[in-house]
Phi, psi and omega in degrees: 000323184288323171295324175298330180279328179293317190298312175300329177294316178296328176281345177099354185233123175264098180276149179302142183286156176294164186295323179302314186291322184299310179299323178291319176294314179294321177301307178300322179291323174296319176295320175295320181290329177291317179299310177311313186290317179301319177292328177294318176294320177293330177293326183284328177290327171293317171297321177293325177294322184277326188236333184063217180251037181279172178300327181288329179290314180301321176299314175301320178294321179294322185291317181289327182299318185300303174298332174304318183302310189290325178304314181290326179292300185277333183259283186294319182293317182288327186285322177292315187272330195236309191293306181304312177297324176295318178291320177299329174293323184291320180296318176294329181287328171084017179263108187289324180298312178296328177292315182298319184296317181300307179309309178301315178293323182287323172301315181294313177307308179303312186296318182295313185289322181289322181297320175301321186295314181299314175299313178297325181286324180288331175289324194264359187295335176287338186265332180282313186304326183296336185296345181245017176108164182253015174289126181055044186302307186297326180281338173296316180298312183297312182294321178298321181287328181290327183261357179295328174304336177304330175304321178292320183294314181288336174290314174298321177294325177292327175299314175294322177297317179296326176300302185297313179297331172297333173260021174062043176243107185251338190294310187300325176284337181277336180277332187300321174300330174298326182289321180302313184285332179293309184303315183299311185299315183298317182291331182290322183277318193280325188261353180305319176297341187254003182243160179297326176209162184294339178294330173294327182288317172300329183286322169309312180295330180289320173297311179295316181298316179302318177298318177292328173305318181285317185300322182287340185269331195300320177305317184297318179297311180296330185290335180264019166093356181281124183232130175208156184221167178291148182234178171297150179299319185292318181293322178302312186282339184265343178305136180298333179286319177297320181291322174298323179291320179295317178304318178286325187279337185303301173299337178292316178303316182298311182297314181289329172295323177294324176293318177291326176300335171301312180301312191289318182288318175303317181293316172306319182292310184300321186284336178277352184273345182149163173296134171094347182293318176303311182295326179284325171295327178289320179299312181301319175299320182300312186286328168305307181299333175304310182291318186288312195287332182306310190251309180305303186300311180299318178293316178297321176297315188283329184287326186304308180300323183285321174298325179290324170299307178299325183285320178297322179266010181055029175276067191288340177286319174294323179298324181282321180301309186296319181297317182293319172302329185278324168304312179301313183298319178298319178295313183306327184262313188286329179297312177291324175303315181301307185299318181292322184289326180295329181275321190250017182302318179302312185291325175298309178302314183299317182302312187278325188241331187297139186133158184047251185278355186256093185258202184292327178293319176301314174307311177297323176291323179284328184284326178300315185284321183298311184300328180278324180297319186290334181292340180261004181308312186295316181291321179298315176301322178292324175300327185286333179268321178290321180298318174298334176288340169286312186295336172297326179273009185063036174239094177260353177296319190285320165300334180290318184298308185301317186293322174295321174293320180292329178299314177299318181293310185304307185291325174302305178304314185293326177290325185285321193258347185290337179289300185284329192254345178062229186292332174297324177296317175297317179295316177298320182293324183292317178299318181299314182292330166298324176292319184297319177297321172304306188297322177297315178302312184295323179293317179293325182286329182286346176276001182284131181274340179240123174069024177279191193265352182306130183089337188269318192294325183292317176296316183291325178295321175297315182293318179298321178291325180298306183298325174300315185288321176293326177299321184289318180294321184286339177281344184300312174305321183301313183295324186287324188256350190292322180286326175297314177297317182295311181297317180302301188288344167294322175286334180295306179203094186286342184273340182264109180301322183301312181287323180298319191248310186300312184297311177289330174300311184298318183295313179294327174295322177289325178295311181299308182298324183292316176299320176299314179297319178299317177302315184297319181295319184294313179301312184292325176295321180291325184292321176299318178293320180295327181290328177290000000 
């Protein structure tokens, strides 16, 4: 895979990888993402064990949320929406000097903007924290200031990731979050005796892990011959490539800001709904992200460079085929996962989080949020796939419009539902707004005259219906045997959490997956006979 990526760069033209290499890249990235998400879940389990759903846990969640907002604005948003399509143009042009100048200018620009954001965030922390309530106010301010430099480290890491992904190298950027999670978990347990509270130990781990995320990718960037240096600010802002990125990223920042404001406003509403609501929502989202990130994020990451190439060469047939296969794959994965999680959410939460500071009330709060969060899994996954299809066409305005619409739906519903439904209302609002975002994206995409959705939606809808029906049928055996299995293993060893929860969960998962696979095989066989 490395040789294949190196050769096109030396020639100055990056050709689309073969289907086999794309699948290999996607599989490797999915595996690394799976490991990262599992470790991320272990990180949340560590947080649950040390902080539970206490006021200190809420303070940490708020403090980490704020730099995360700017990370997605300056790092992930700019890289996915603007940097990769622009950088692909330089690579296809083949002028090494222009490419080097662009990288140097963009690195300077990104470093300057992020440094300003970090300084402003540290200074403004006492004014930001009260927006989320005044419980553990001083600790929230301290933790916010402590973790804001994470933004600088992760922005450089995202810059390196954009370079590598543009030449179809995905493994280093897939491995980097694994480092972050391992370091955070280790610091949480090893440093907590030496810090005022466990939240500060976790914060130290996040800072070190963010630095290592950038450091681990740098050698792979330099190994592929990319060299860049800091330039003057005037040169950085006047560079044509930087200006092209700015033109693309301006609407993206508005859209990303709207999306991230969802988190901020929802968190502020949730914190006022009661102690532990914010933390329960975060635990629920972490469990959802485990399911979402393995495939949706990986598929979107691998798709963007290729869709950019197809769009620039006007190969709309391949563009549509690649997008259609991704949409079907998302349905095949997320619809069954949604049905299974709705039935087995309680046992999942007890297995992963229960213990020490995470008691019955924490389970109840987290399960309430999870049931509503998981209902929106399919739509959130679709958004991760459709948005890169716009970015590949140098169209950042359409996802921005959809994001602003989604933001309005989410905030209106969250404000309406948080009173009667508490955390469940906030989670439901997020899922409904995700569906609204998907609908808006499809409407906007269907208006495209080249590479649009015309002719694709009917087939996708039929496939979605089939997977939904199969999932409903496959969940019936789980419902029939679930109570019996849980009772049996509870009697076998009620003190062992693994025996009580993991074993019946695994058995029902096999039963569900086996039934679903059998239905797909029978369906395929019947389709083959009809075609004959």
